[in-house]
C-alpha positions as CSV (number, residue, x, y, z in Angstrom):
1,X,-27.4,17.7,-11.3
2,X,-24.6,18.5,-8.8
3,X,-26.3,16.0,-5.7
4,X,-26.2,12.5,-8.4
5,X,-22.8,13.6,-10.0
6,X,-22.1,13.3,-6.2
7,X,-23.3,10.4,-5.2
8,X,-22.0,8.5,-8.0
9,X,-25.7,8.3,-9.1
10,X,-24.2,8.8,-12.7
11,X,-21.5,6.6,-13.2
12,X,-20.9,2.8,-14.0
13,X,-20.3,0.1,-10.7
14,X,-17.0,-1.3,-10.9
15,X,-16.4,-4.5,-9.0
16,X,-19.7,-6.9,-7.1
17,X,-21.7,-3.3,-7.1
18,X,-22.3,-4.4,-10.4
19,X,-24.7,-6.8,-9.1
20,X,-26.1,-4.5,-6.5
21,X,-27.1,-1.2,-8.7
22,X,-29.9,-0.7,-10.9
23,X,-30.1,-0.7,-14.3
24,X,-26.3,-3.1,-14.0
25,X,-28.3,-5.9,-12.4
26,X,-30.4,-5.7,-15.5
27,X,-27.4,-7.5,-16.9
28,X,-27.6,-11.0,-15.3
29,X,-31.2,-11.2,-16.6
30,X,-30.2,-10.1,-20.4
31,X,-27.4,-12.9,-19.8
32,X,-30.3,-15.4,-18.7
33,X,-32.8,-15.0,-21.0
34,X,-30.4,-14.2,-24.1
35,X,-28.8,-17.4,-23.4
36,X,-32.2,-19.1,-23.3
37,X,-33.3,-17.7,-27.0
38,X,-29.9,-18.8,-28.4
39,X,-30.5,-22.5,-26.6
40,X,-34.2,-22.6,-28.0
41,X,-33.7,-21.6,-31.3
42,X,-30.8,-23.2,-32.0
43,X,-32.0,-26.2,-31.0
44,X,-35.7,-25.8,-33.1
45,X,-36.5,-26.5,-36.4
46,X,-36.1,-23.7,-38.6
47,X,-38.8,-23.0,-41.4
48,X,-37.4,-19.5,-43.1
49,X,-33.1,-20.1,-42.6
50,X,-32.9,-16.3,-43.1
51,X,-35.2,-14.9,-40.0
52,X,-33.9,-17.7,-37.9
53,X,-30.5,-16.7,-38.7
54,X,-31.2,-13.4,-37.7
55,X,-32.9,-14.4,-34.7
56,X,-29.6,-16.2,-33.7
57,X,-27.4,-13.5,-34.7
58,X,-28.6,-11.4,-32.3
59,X,-29.1,-13.5,-29.2
60,X,-25.3,-14.4,-29.9
61,X,-23.8,-11.0,-30.3
62,X,-25.7,-9.5,-27.2
63,X,-25.3,-12.5,-25.5
64,X,-21.3,-12.0,-26.0
65,X,-21.5,-8.5,-26.5
66,X,-23.6,-8.0,-22.7
67,X,-20.9,-11.2,-21.2
68,X,-17.6,-8.6,-22.1
69,X,-20.0,-5.7,-20.6
70,X,-20.5,-7.2,-17.4
71,X,-16.9,-8.8,-17.1
72,X,-15.2,-5.5,-17.8
73,X,-17.5,-3.4,-15.0
74,X,-16.7,-6.4,-12.9
75,X,-13.2,-5.7,-13.1
76,X,-13.3,-1.6,-13.6
77,X,-11.9,-1.6,-16.8
78,X,-13.7,1.7,-17.5
79,X,-12.2,3.5,-14.4
80,X,-15.0,6.3,-14.1
81,X,-14.2,7.3,-17.7
82,X,-17.9,9.1,-19.0
83,X,-17.6,7.6,-22.3
84,X,-18.4,4.3,-21.1
85,X,-21.5,5.5,-19.8
86,X,-22.0,6.8,-23.3
87,X,-20.8,3.3,-24.7
88,X,-23.5,1.8,-22.1
89,X,-26.3,3.4,-23.5
90,X,-25.1,3.1,-27.5
91,X,-25.2,-0.7,-26.7
92,X,-28.1,-1.0,-25.0
93,X,-30.2,0.7,-27.3
94,X,-29.0,-1.1,-30.7
95,X,-29.5,-3.9,-28.4
96,X,-33.1,-3.1,-28.2
97,X,-33.1,-2.4,-31.5
98,X,-31.9,-5.4,-32.6
99,X,-34.3,-7.6,-30.8
100,X,-37.3,-5.7,-31.2
101,X,-36.6,-6.8,-34.7
102,X,-35.7,-10.4,-33.5
103,X,-38.2,-11.5,-32.3
104,X,-41.0,-9.6,-34.3
105,X,-39.0,-11.9,-37.2
106,X,-39.2,-15.1,-34.3
107,X,-43.2,-14.6,-34.3
108,X,-43.7,-14.2,-38.1
109,X,-41.7,-17.5,-38.3
110,X,-43.7,-19.3,-35.6
111,X,-46.6,-18.2,-36.8
112,X,-45.8,-19.3,-40.4
113,X,-44.7,-23.0,-39.0
114,X,-47.8,-23.8,-37.2
115,X,-49.3,-25.9,-39.9
116,X,-46.9,-29.2,-41.2
117,X,-44.6,-29.0,-37.8
118,X,-44.5,-31.2,-34.7
119,X,-46.4,-30.0,-31.8
120,X,-42.9,-29.9,-30.0
121,X,-41.1,-27.8,-32.5
122,X,-43.7,-25.4,-32.8
123,X,-43.7,-24.7,-28.9
124,X,-40.0,-24.8,-28.7
125,X,-40.5,-21.7,-31.0
126,X,-43.3,-20.1,-28.9
127,X,-41.0,-20.4,-26.0
128,X,-38.1,-18.7,-27.7
129,X,-41.0,-15.9,-28.8
130,X,-41.6,-15.9,-25.5
131,X,-38.1,-15.2,-24.3
132,X,-37.3,-12.7,-27.1
133,X,-39.9,-10.6,-26.1
134,X,-38.4,-10.5,-22.5
135,X,-34.8,-10.5,-23.7
136,X,-36.2,-7.4,-25.6
137,X,-38.4,-5.6,-22.5
138,X,-35.0,-6.2,-20.2
139,X,-32.7,-4.5,-23.0
140,X,-35.6,-1.7,-23.0
141,X,-35.6,-1.1,-19.5
142,X,-32.0,-1.1,-19.8
143,X,-31.3,1.0,-22.7
144,X,-34.0,3.6,-20.7
145,X,-32.1,3.9,-17.6
146,X,-28.6,4.1,-19.4
147,X,-29.7,7.0,-21.2
148,X,-30.9,8.0,-18.0
149,X,-27.8,7.5,-16.1
150,X,-26.1,9.4,-19.6
151,X,-27.5,12.8,-19.6
152,X,-26.9,13.0,-16.5
153,X,-23.4,12.6,-16.8
């Protein structure tokens, strides 16, 4: 455990090294795929407003929180504190659970809209489902590696 702590493997990066360390590099992909989910759900037809409201909440919340964390890491606001490692792990676990629930509900809404909606709107929702599951996987990977970093800190 001492070599990992001495090499900085259990600390959060700051500055532009965020873009060159794993799992922090995943912030960029979470940002992109979360934004795509947000755009596709916002532009699609809404067969079940409550379900797609939750999907919009999750995508907007995670987009804003991921952007905020990324900016805070770049400016080095964490100052090397271990509490930020805990925050990082907790946030990514919660985001992974939120996105999993949103992905399942978006898939359900898409299945219900198979009949009675235009081909274009149906395919927009299919794209939203696919990107939502990709975002879910990204958040799960980030959560797993953040938990490993948290355990070693």
